[in-house]
C-alpha positions in Angstrom: -22.1 -33.4 -2.3 -22.9 -36.3 -0.1 -23.2 -39.8 -1.7 -25.2 -42.4 0.2 -23.1 -45.4 -0.7 -24.8 -47.8 1.8 -28.2 -47.2 0.2 -26.8 -47.5 -3.4 -25.2 -50.9 -2.5 -28.4 -52.2 -1.0 -30.4 -51.0 -3.9 -28.0 -52.8 -6.3 -28.2 -56.0 -4.4 -32.1 -55.9 -4.4 -32.0 -55.2 -8.1 -29.7 -58.1 -8.9 -31.9 -60.5 -7.0 -35.1 -59.2 -8.5 -33.7 -58.9 -12.1 -34.6 -55.2 -12.1 -32.5 -53.4 -14.9 -33.3 -49.8 -14.0 -32.5 -47.3 -11.2 -33.6 -43.8 -10.5 -31.1 -41.1 -9.1 -32.4 -38.7 -6.5 -30.5 -35.5 -6.0 -31.6 -33.6 -2.9 -30.6 -30.0 -2.7 -30.7 -28.3 0.7 -31.1 -24.6 1.6 -27.4 -24.5 2.6 -26.3 -25.7 -0.8 -25.5 -29.3 0.2 -26.5 -31.9 -2.4 -27.1 -35.5 -1.5 -27.5 -38.1 -4.2 -28.9 -41.7 -4.0 -30.1 -44.4 -6.2 -33.3 -46.3 -5.7 -34.7 -49.2 -7.7 -37.3 -48.6 -10.4 -39.2 -51.9 -11.0 -40.9 -52.5 -14.3 -44.1 -54.4 -14.9 -45.6 -54.9 -18.3 -43.5 -52.0 -19.7 -44.4 -49.6 -16.9 -42.1 -48.4 -14.1 -43.6 -46.6 -11.1 -41.8 -44.5 -8.6 -43.3 -42.8 -5.6 -42.1 -40.5 -2.7 -44.3 -40.3 0.3 -45.3 -36.8 1.3 -44.0 -37.6 4.8 -40.6 -38.3 3.5 -40.4 -35.1 1.4 -41.3 -33.1 4.4 -38.9 -34.9 6.7 -35.9 -34.3 4.3 -36.3 -30.4 4.6 -34.8 -30.1 1.1 -35.4 -27.0 -1.2 -35.6 -29.3 -4.3 -35.2 -32.8 -5.5 -34.3 -33.9 -9.0 -35.3 -37.4 -10.2 -33.4 -39.0 -13.1 -33.9 -42.6 -14.3 -30.8 -44.2 -15.7 -32.6 -44.6 -19.0 -33.1 -40.8 -19.3 -29.6 -40.3 -20.5 -28.0 -39.9 -23.9 -24.7 -38.7 -25.5 -24.1 -36.0 -28.0 -24.7 -37.5 -31.5 -27.1 -40.3 -30.3 -30.2 -40.8 -32.4 -33.3 -39.6 -30.6 -35.0 -36.5 -29.0 -36.5 -35.1 -25.8 -39.8 -33.2 -25.6 -41.5 -31.0 -23.0 -45.2 -30.7 -22.5 -45.0 -27.2 -23.9 -43.8 -28.6 -27.3 -40.2 -27.5 -27.0 -38.0 -30.4 -28.1 -34.5 -31.1 -29.1 -32.0 -33.6 -30.3 -28.6 -34.6 -28.9 -26.3 -32.1 -30.7 -24.8 -29.9 -27.9 -21.9 -30.3 -25.6 -23.3 -28.2 -22.8 -26.5 -26.4 -21.8 -29.8 -26.5 -19.8 -33.4 -26.3 -20.9 -36.3 -26.1 -18.5 -40.0 -26.3 -18.7 -41.5 -24.8 -15.5 -44.2 -22.1 -15.9 -45.4 -23.6 -19.2 -45.7 -27.2 -17.9 -49.0 -27.5 -19.9 -49.5 -31.2 -19.2 -48.3 -33.8 -16.6 -46.1 -35.5 -19.2 -42.8 -35.5 -20.9 -40.7 -37.9 -22.9 -37.4 -39.0 -24.5 -36.1 -41.3 -27.1 -32.5 -42.6 -26.8 -30.8 -45.6 -28.3 -31.7 -47.5 -25.2 -35.4 -46.9 -25.1 -38.3 -44.4 -25.7 -40.4 -43.5 -22.7 -43.3 -41.4 -21.7 -43.3 -40.0 -18.2 -46.6 -39.3 -16.5 -46.6 -37.4 -13.3 -49.6 -38.5 -11.3 -49.0 -37.1 -7.8 -47.8 -33.5 -7.2 -48.5 -32.9 -10.8 -49.2 -29.1 -10.5 -46.2 -26.9 -11.2 -43.3 -29.5 -11.3 -40.3 -28.7 -13.5 -38.8 -30.8 -16.3 -35.2 -30.1 -17.0 -32.7 -31.3 -19.7 -29.1 -30.7 -19.1 -25.9 -31.4 -21.3 -22.5 -31.5 -19.7 -19.5 -32.4 -21.8 -21.8 -34.1 -24.3 -23.7 -36.1 -21.6 -27.4 -35.5 -21.6 -29.9 -36.2 -18.8 -33.7 -35.4 -18.5 -35.1 -35.0 -15.0 -38.3 -34.2 -13.2 -37.7 -31.6 -10.4 -39.8 -30.8 -7.5 -38.9 -27.4 -5.9 -40.4 -24.6 -4.0 -43.7 -25.5 -2.2 -43.8 -28.9 -3.9 -40.7 -29.9 -2.0 -41.1 -27.8 1.1 -44.9 -28.3 1.7 -46.1 -31.1 -0.6 -49.9 -31.6 -0.5 -49.8 -35.3 -1.5 -47.5 -38.1 -2.3 -45.3 -37.7 -5.4 -45.8 -40.4 -8.1 -44.5 -40.8 -11.6 -45.0 -43.5 -14.1 -42.5 -44.3 -16.9 -44.0 -46.1 -19.8 -41.6 -48.0 -22.2 -42.6 -47.4 -25.9 -41.7 -49.7 -28.8 -42.4 -49.9 -32.5 -44.7 -47.3 -33.9 -45.1 -45.8 -30.4 -41.5 -45.1 -30.2 -42.1 -41.6 -31.6 -43.2 -38.2 -30.3 -46.7 -39.2 -31.4 -46.5 -42.4 -29.3 -45.4 -40.4 -26.2 -48.4 -38.0 -26.8 -50.7 -40.9 -27.4 -49.7 -42.7 -24.2 -50.7 -39.7 -22.2 -53.9 -39.1 -24.1 -54.9 -42.7 -23.6 -54.2 -42.4 -19.8 -56.5 -39.4 -19.8 -59.2 -41.1 -21.8 -59.2 -44.4 -19.9 -59.5 -42.7 -16.5 -62.3 -40.6 -17.7 -60.5 -37.2 -17.2 -61.4 -36.3 -20.8 -63.8 -37.4 -23.5 -63.4 -37.3 -27.3 -64.8 -34.1 -28.9 -66.6 -36.2 -31.5 -68.5 -37.9 -28.7 -69.2 -34.6 -26.9 -70.3 -32.8 -29.9 -72.7 -35.5 -31.0 -74.6 -34.7 -27.7 -74.2 -31.0 -27.8 -75.4 -29.0 -30.9 -73.9 -25.7 -29.7 -70.5 -27.3 -29.3 -70.8 -28.9 -32.8 -71.7 -25.5 -34.2 -68.7 -23.8 -32.5 -66.3 -26.4 -33.9 -67.6 -25.6 -37.4 -67.0 -21.9 -36.8 -63.9 -19.6 -36.6 -63.9 -17.5 -33.3 -64.3 -13.8 -33.9 -63.4 -11.7 -31.0 -64.4 -8.1 -30.9 -62.7 -5.7 -28.5 -65.4 -3.1 -27.9 -64.2 -0.7 -25.3 -61.2 -0.1 -23.0 -59.4 2.5 -20.9 -55.8 3.4 -21.7 -53.4 0.4 -21.4 -50.8 0.6 -19.8 -53.0 2.5 -17.2 -52.3 6.1 -16.4 -53.7 5.5 -12.9 -52.8 2.3 -11.0 -55.2 2.5 -8.1 -58.5 3.7 -9.6 -61.7 4.9 -7.9 -64.8 6.2 -9.6 -63.7 9.7 -9.0 -60.4 9.3 -10.8 -61.3 6.6 -13.3 -59.8 7.3 -16.8 -62.5 7.6 -19.4 -63.7 4.5 -21.3 -63.2 4.8 -25.1 -65.9 2.9 -27.2 -64.5 1.5 -30.4 -67.2 -1.0 -31.4 -70.7 -0.2 -30.1 -73.4 -3.0 -29.8 -75.0 -1.5 -33.0 -71.7 -1.9 -34.9 -71.4 -5.5 -33.8 -74.7 -6.2 -35.5 -73.3 -4.5 -38.6 -70.2 -6.8 -38.4 -72.4 -9.8 -38.3 -74.4 -8.5 -41.2 -71.4 -8.0 -43.3 -70.1 -11.5 -42.4 -73.4 -12.9 -43.6 -73.4 -11.0 -46.8 -69.8 -12.2 -47.4 -70.9 -15.9 -47.3 -69.6 -16.7 -43.8 -72.2 -19.3 -42.8 -70.8 -20.2 -39.4 -69.1 -17.9 -36.7 -68.8 -17.5 -33.0 -68.6 -13.8 -32.0 -67.0 -13.1 -28.6 -67.7 -9.7 -27.1 -64.6 -8.4 -25.3 -65.1 -5.3 -23.1 -68.9 -5.3 -23.2 -68.9 -5.0 -19.5 -68.7 -1.9 -17.2 -65.4 -0.2 -17.6 -64.6 -2.0 -20.9 -62.0 -4.7 -21.3 -60.3 -5.4 -17.9 -61.9 -2.3 -16.6 -63.5 -3.3 -13.3 -63.4 -7.0 -12.9 -64.9 -8.8 -11.0 -67.6 -6.2 -11.5 -69.3 -6.9 -14.8 -72.6 -5.1 -14.8 -74.3 -3.1 -16.2 -73.1 -3.4 -19.8 -70.8 -0.5 -20.6 -73.1 2.6 -21.1 -70.9 4.2 -23.9 -71.5 1.0 -26.0 -75.2 1.3 -25.6 -76.0 -0.3 -22.2 -78.1 -3.3 -21.2 -80.9 -3.0 -23.6 -78.7 -2.5 -26.7 -76.6 -5.5 -25.6 -79.8 -7.6 -25.5 -80.9 -6.4 -28.9 -77.4 -7.0 -30.2 -77.3 -10.5 -29.0 -80.7 -11.3 -30.4 -79.9 -9.9 -33.7 -76.6 -11.9 -34.1 -78.4 -15.1 -33.0 -81.3 -14.5 -35.5 -78.5 -14.3 -38.2 -77.6 -17.9 -37.1 -74.3 -17.0 -35.4 -73.2 -17.9 -31.9 -72.3 -15.0 -29.6 -70.7 -15.2 -26.1 -69.3 -12.9 -23.4 -65.7 -12.3 -22.4 -65.3 -12.6 -18.6 -62.5 -12.6 -16.1 -62.7 -13.9 -12.5 -59.0 -14.5 -11.8 -58.1 -10.7 -11.9 -59.5 -8.0 -9.7 -59.3 -4.2 -9.5 -59.7 -1.9 -6.6 -62.4 0.1 -8.6 -64.8 -2.9 -8.5 -68.0 -2.1 -6.5 -67.5 -5.4 -4.7 -63.8 -4.9 -3.8 -62.7 -6.7 -0.6 -59.2 -8.0 0.1 -60.8 -10.8 2.0 -61.5 -12.8 -1.2 -58.0 -12.3 -2.7 -55.4 -15.1 -2.9 -52.9 -14.9 -0.1 -49.2 -16.0 0.0 -47.8 -18.1 2.9 -46.8 -15.0 4.7 -50.3 -13.5 4.4 -49.4 -11.1 1.6 -50.8 -10.8 -1.9 -49.2 -12.9 -4.6 -47.8 -11.4 -7.8 -50.5 -9.9 -9.9 -51.4 -10.3 -13.6 -49.9 -6.8 -14.2 -51.4 -3.4 -14.9 -54.3 -3.2 -17.4 -57.2 -0.9 -18.0 -58.5 -1.0 -14.4 -55.2 -0.4 -12.9 -53.0 -2.8 -10.9 -54.7 -6.2 -10.8 -54.8 -8.6 -7.9 -55.6 -12.4 -7.9 -58.9 -13.7 -6.7 -58.9 -16.9 -4.7 -60.6 -19.5 -6.9 -63.0 -20.7 -4.1 -64.1 -17.1 -3.5 -64.3 -16.4 -7.2 -66.8 -19.2 -7.6 -68.8 -18.5 -4.5 -69.0 -14.7 -4.8 -69.0 -14.1 -8.5 -69.0 -16.9 -11.0 -72.0 -18.9 -9.6 -74.0 -15.7 -9.8 -72.7 -13.7 -12.7 -72.8 -16.4 -15.4 -76.5 -16.7 -14.9 -76.9 -12.9 -15.3 -74.8 -12.9 -18.4 -76.9 -15.8 -19.8 -80.0 -13.6 -19.4 -78.7 -11.4 -22.2 -79.2 -14.4 -24.6 -75.6 -15.4 -25.1 -75.0 -18.9 -26.6 -71.7 -20.7 -27.5 -68.4 -21.3 -25.8 -68.6 -18.9 -22.9 -65.0 -17.3 -22.7 -63.4 -16.7 -19.3 -60.0 -15.2 -19.4 -56.6 -16.1 -18.2 -57.4 -19.1 -15.9 -56.4 -21.8 -18.3 -53.1 -20.1 -19.3 -51.7 -19.9 -15.8 -50.9 -22.8 -13.3 -53.4 -23.5 -10.7 -52.3 -21.5 -7.7 -52.4 -22.1 -3.9 -54.1 -19.8 -1.5 -53.0 -19.5 2.1 -55.8 -17.4 3.5 -57.0 -19.4 6.5 -60.6 -18.4 5.7 -60.4 -20.2 2.3 -57.1 -22.1 2.0 -56.5 -24.2 -1.2 -53.6 -26.2 -2.5 -53.1 -26.3 -6.3 -55.3 -29.4 -6.8 -58.2 -27.8 -4.9 -57.7 -24.6 -6.9 -57.9 -26.6 -10.1 -61.2 -28.2 -8.9 -62.8 -24.7 -8.2 -62.0 -23.4 -11.5 -63.3 -26.6 -13.0 -66.6 -25.8 -11.4 -66.7 -22.5 -13.1 -66.0 -24.2 -16.4 -68.7 -26.6 -15.9 -71.3 -23.9 -15.2 -70.3 -22.1 -18.3 -71.2 -25.2 -20.2 -74.6 -25.4 -18.5 -75.4 -21.7 -19.0 -74.0 -21.0 -22.5 -73.4 -24.4 -24.1 -69.6 -24.6 -23.8 -66.4 -23.2 -22.2 -63.4 -21.5 -23.7 -60.4 -19.7 -22.0 -57.0 -18.3 -22.9 -54.6 -21.3 -22.7 -54.3 -25.1 -22.6 -53.2 -26.1 -19.1 -54.7 -29.4 -18.7 -56.2 -29.2 -15.3 -59.0 -27.7 -17.5 -58.8 -30.5 -20.2 -62.0 -32.2 -19.1 -63.9 -29.0 -19.4 -62.2 -26.9 -22.0 -63.7 -26.7 -25.6 -61.4 -24.2 -27.1 -58.1 -22.4 -26.2 -57.5 -18.9 -27.5 -53.8 -19.7 -27.8 -51.4 -22.4 -26.5 -48.1 -20.5 -26.7 -46.6 -17.1 -26.6 -43.4 -18.3 -28.3 -42.2 -17.7 -31.8 -40.9 -21.1 -33.1 -38.4 -19.3 -35.3 -36.6 -18.1 -32.1 -36.5 -21.6 -30.5 -33.5 -23.0 -32.4 -31.0 -22.0 -29.8 -29.4 -23.7 -26.8 -30.6 -27.3 -26.4 -34.1 -26.6 -28.1 -34.3 -27.4 -31.7 -37.9 -26.5 -32.5 -41.5 -26.2 -31.2 -43.5 -29.3 -32.0 -47.3 -29.6 -31.7 -47.1 -31.8 -28.7 -50.1 -30.4 -26.9 -52.0 -30.9 -30.1 -50.7 -34.4 -30.5 -52.3 -35.1 -27.1 -55.5 -33.1 -27.2 -56.6 -32.5 -30.8 -59.8 -34.4 -30.9 -60.5 -33.5 -27.2 -60.7 -29.7 -27.5 -59.9 -27.1 -30.1 -56.8 -24.9 -30.0 -55.4 -21.9 -31.7 -51.6 -22.7 -31.5 -49.8 -19.4 -31.0 -50.6 -15.8 -30.2 -49.5 -14.7 -33.5 -51.7 -17.2 -35.3 -54.6 -14.9 -34.2 -55.8 -13.2 -37.4 -53.9 -15.8 -39.4 -54.9 -14.6 -42.8 -53.8 -11.0 -41.9 -50.4 -12.2 -40.7 -47.3 -13.1 -42.7 -47.4 -16.4 -44.6 -45.4 -18.2 -41.9 -48.1 -17.8 -39.4 -50.8 -18.8 -41.8 -49.0 -22.1 -42.4 -48.2 -22.6 -38.7 -52.0 -22.6 -37.8 -52.7 -25.2 -40.5 -49.6 -27.4 -39.6 -50.7 -27.4 -35.9 -54.4 -28.1 -36.6 -55.6 -24.9 -35.3 -59.1 -23.5 -34.9 -59.0 -20.0 -36.5 -59.3 -17.0 -34.2 -59.9 -13.5 -35.5 -59.7 -10.4 -33.4 -60.9 -6.9 -34.1 -58.5 -4.5 -32.3 -56.1 -7.1 -31.2 -53.6 -4.3 -31.1 -54.9 -2.0 -28.3 -52.0 -1.2 -26.1 -50.5 2.3 -26.3 -46.9 1.0 -25.6 -46.9 -1.0 -28.8 -46.5 -4.4 -27.2 -48.9 -6.4 -29.4 -48.3 -10.0 -28.5 -50.9 -11.1 -31.1 -48.8 -9.8 -34.1 -49.1 -6.8 -36.4 -52.0 -8.2 -38.5 -55.1 -6.5 -37.1 -58.8 -6.2 -38.0 -60.5 -3.0 -37.6 -63.9 -1.5 -38.3 -63.8 2.3 -37.7 -64.9 2.9 -41.3 -66.9 0.8 -43.8 -63.7 0.3 -45.8 -61.9 -1.2 -42.8 -64.9 -3.4 -42.0 -64.9 -4.7 -45.6 -61.3 -5.4 -45.6 -61.5 -7.2 -42.2 -64.5 -9.3 -43.3 -62.6 -10.3 -46.4 -59.7 -11.6 -44.2 -62.2 -13.5 -42.1 -63.8 -15.0 -45.2 -60.5 -16.1 -46.6 -59.8 -18.0 -43.3 -63.3 -19.3 -43.1 -62.9 -20.9 -46.5 -59.7 -22.6 -45.5 -61.2 -23.9 -42.3 -64.1 -25.2 -44.0 -61.7 -27.7 -45.7 -60.1 -28.7 -42.4 -62.7 -28.3 -39.6 -63.5 -32.0 -39.6 -60.0 -32.7 -38.3 -61.0 -31.1 -35.0 -62.8 -34.4 -34.2 -59.7 -36.5 -35.1 -56.7 -37.3 -33.0 -53.5 -36.0 -34.2 -51.3 -39.1 -34.4 -47.9 -37.9 -35.5 -45.9 -35.0 -36.6 -42.5 -35.1 -38.4 -40.2 -33.1 -40.5 -39.9 -35.0 -43.8 -37.5 -32.6 -45.6 -35.9 -29.2 -45.0 -38.8 -26.8 -44.2 -41.4 -29.4 -44.8 -43.6 -31.1 -42.2 -46.2 -33.8 -42.2 -49.0 -34.0 -39.7 -51.0 -37.2 -39.6 -54.5 -37.8 -38.3 -56.5 -40.7 -36.9 -58.7 -40.8 -39.9 -55.7 -41.5 -42.1 -55.4 -38.0 -43.6 -52.3 -35.9 -43.5 -51.5 -32.2 -44.0 -48.1 -31.4 -45.7 -46.9 -27.8 -45.0 -43.9 -26.5 -47.1 -42.1 -23.4 -45.6 -39.5 -23.6 -48.4 -39.0 -21.3 -51.4 -39.4 -24.2 -53.9 -42.0 -26.8 -54.4 -41.6 -30.1 -52.5 -42.8 -33.6 -53.4 -44.1 -35.8 -50.4 -46.2 -39.0 -50.6 -46.3 -38.6 -54.3 -47.9 -35.1 -54.2 -46.4 -31.8 -54.9 -46.7 -29.0 -52.3 -46.2 -25.4 -53.6 -43.5 -23.1 -52.0 -45.0 -21.6 -48.9 -48.0 -23.8 -49.4 -49.9 -26.6 -47.9 -52.1 -29.7 -49.0 -54.4 -32.1 -47.4 -53.9 -35.7 -48.5 -56.6 -38.4 -48.0 -55.9 -41.7 -46.6 -52.2 -41.1 -46.2 -51.9 -43.3 -43.1 -48.3 -43.7 -42.0 
């Protein structure tokens, strides 16, 4: 390890003259394993410290990674405080040794920490796509760092810039860290409040009053028996819910008293779910074909429900009638990047976002709209993975450019259908996203290990009131899951999502839990509709909170959590086996209550 003493001494001298009380350590790691550390000054003006690294300097270094750690992002075992990643993973200072990283699930360009010295929110403004946040503990000494590695360090597309905001008083909390980032997004116009957007968009308002009901209609075997499919060797598509049966589901919902709902047809397209993308048309013949789909959409709309298509323009399959490797994403060496895996259509490949919009999205959304769909058009995957680069010289994109092309597709969905929904909550979609299928694949009960204490609703603290979210994969079908997941959806302010045939893989790997909805018989349909009605009734009491900002979240007792909203209301959730009393109210064991005007 090389320590640049001359630079450190000069920085200390400048700091002393300017009265600057903070420095930032840069640790450069090189391909040969060398590590060079240096300190640079971190000036503060009105509670904000800004640090930047020019793109030219990063390139000139030739390092494989650089870790940036301000001197106030340090703590000791036993200190009062916490750290939080944008994914919601958070921890206190209770360990001697360990490492925690947030890399692939860097949902937002923010992280934060509270120590005895200060509370800060760090906002990454330059090179914000796919950086890493890292917390390390060594012999009881904690540090929280922002790390640039891989392409961000070896071929940065812009200057790196990060802002550190000092937080005090009521803002020296996890809610304050989230609020700082939310305000940054609002003030620069990156997002708009849901309340404001819904007031000008009746379809969006209707969707926020509605649970989402996804219906998986048809699919080929998953995992696939044939990885490289052609029409001659394509496995048969099995229809499970025809277009006629969709109408019967909607009729049963109406009869049960479900006044508002948004149905999403998954696998309506040729080849069924993930069967031939980016080929979508015609509608799958075994379900009834184009004319039956049009009749289905009209019947559901006539009942007063929203109904939208499920699409996918990130994944591609060789069986598509438009297959051409020219429009696939390429790696720096000209190869194809890692795919999204093997699904109904075989082994998938990734489509370049620019080509996806030009060749497919800009054309296909209008064709889908012609079926009569209205609601939050759902387009899979794109918002649950980082924006990726493409190195094909015919359509090169850096991560920021990729995000812009996906955003054009989201904007078009709003124009055609009335709104846009996708699978996850990566915030390069925050200005266009109306609803996320789920935010996290994690089980919070498995997070109390290593440096991580728990999963907090940090994405919700930032974006509740901007777009709707179902918090976890296993809060899908929440009334059909174990009680823990029912409470977790309510604690995290989720918009309920129900899914007919969420369990469809033959290998038994069901990431949306064991509680499924089915409709092969009238008995199954009645049981499924009863679960939806139960969730609909609970959501009717809470849907107004979609328009409020989530202001704070805290554990108030063992197994008892309080979530506070900008209208002064709070939700108390009790995971314990005994009743709990909070704010003068009693919460039943494994229960929850909504308290009015409980402003903290």
